[in-house]
C-alpha positions in Angstrom: 19.1 -10.9 7.0 18.0 -10.5 10.4 15.0 -8.3 10.2 12.5 -7.7 13.0 9.2 -9.7 12.3 7.0 -6.9 11.2 9.6 -5.6 8.9 10.3 -9.1 7.5 6.5 -9.7 7.1 6.2 -6.4 5.0 9.2 -7.3 2.9 8.0 -10.8 2.1 4.5 -9.6 1.3 6.0 -6.8 -1.0 8.0 -9.5 -2.7 4.6 -11.2 -3.6 2.8 -7.8 -4.2 0.3 -8.8 -1.6 -1.4 -5.7 -0.4 -3.2 -7.2 2.5 0.1 -8.9 3.6 1.9 -5.5 3.3 -0.7 -3.8 5.4 -0.8 -6.4 8.0 2.3 -5.3 10.0 1.2 -1.8 10.2 -0.7 -0.3 13.2 -4.2 1.0 12.3 -3.1 4.6 12.8 0.4 4.1 11.3 1.9 6.7 9.1 3.8 6.1 5.8 6.0 8.9 4.6 7.0 8.4 0.9 9.5 10.9 -0.2 7.9 13.7 2.1 4.3 12.7 1.3 2.3 11.6 4.3 -0.2 8.7 4.3 -1.9 8.4 7.6 -3.9 5.2 8.5 -4.2 1.9 6.9 -6.8 3.2 4.4 -4.4 5.8 3.1 -1.5 3.5 3.0 -3.6 0.8 1.2 -4.4 3.5 -1.4 -0.7 4.4 -1.8 0.1 0.6 -2.5 -2.8 0.2 -4.9 -1.9 3.4 -6.9 1.9 3.6 -6.7 3.4 0.2 -5.8 1.3 -2.6 -7.4 0.9 -0.9 -10.9 4.6 -0.7 -11.3 5.4 -4.0 -9.5 7.8 -2.2 -7.2 9.6 -4.6 -5.0 12.1 -3.7 -2.4 15.1 -6.0 -1.7 16.9 -5.2 1.6 20.6 -5.3 1.6 21.6 -3.8 4.8 19.9 -3.2 8.2 21.0 -1.1 11.3 19.5 0.4 14.2 19.5 4.2 14.6 18.2 5.3 18.0 14.7 3.6 18.4 14.5 3.1 14.5 15.4 0.3 12.3 17.0 1.5 9.0 16.9 -0.9 6.0 18.5 0.0 2.7 18.5 -1.8 -0.7 17.3 -1.4 -4.2 13.7 -1.4 -5.4 13.0 -2.7 -8.9 9.9 -2.6 -11.0 8.3 -1.0 -14.1 9.3 2.6 -13.2 11.8 5.1 -14.6 15.3 4.6 -13.3 14.7 1.0 -11.9 16.3 -0.2 -9.9 16.5 2.7 -7.4 18.3 2.5 -4.1 16.0 3.3 -1.2 16.4 3.8 2.5 13.3 2.7 4.7 13.3 3.9 8.1 10.9 2.0 10.4 9.6 2.9 13.9 8.3 -0.1 15.6 5.7 0.0 18.4 4.3 -3.1 20.2 5.6 -5.4 17.6 4.0 -3.5 14.6 5.1 -0.8 12.3 4.1 2.7 13.6 5.9 4.8 11.0 7.8 4.0 7.7 9.7 6.7 5.9 11.2 6.0 2.5 13.8 8.2 0.7 15.7 7.6 -2.5 
């Protein structure tokens, strides 16, 4: 799948459950919107990963990618040790200067 580099880096790090690698593509002031909950800045995003991604081993597997206006929309399942796994997610990325500025996830 032809994903922009910061998105590919995020997905690859997520597959390894590597928090530092997952954070690396994000701008320092990035915002992660997880089902309407906002996490602003890398420290808040790290906490989200530490509390809600790593403990349940949530790994996202992209199946489709498309451009919508200035955003990159990636869809696919996430599997892990959580109720309903796997769940199908939509990840909407806004990229700025080769990095992730905003990531919004919805089920």
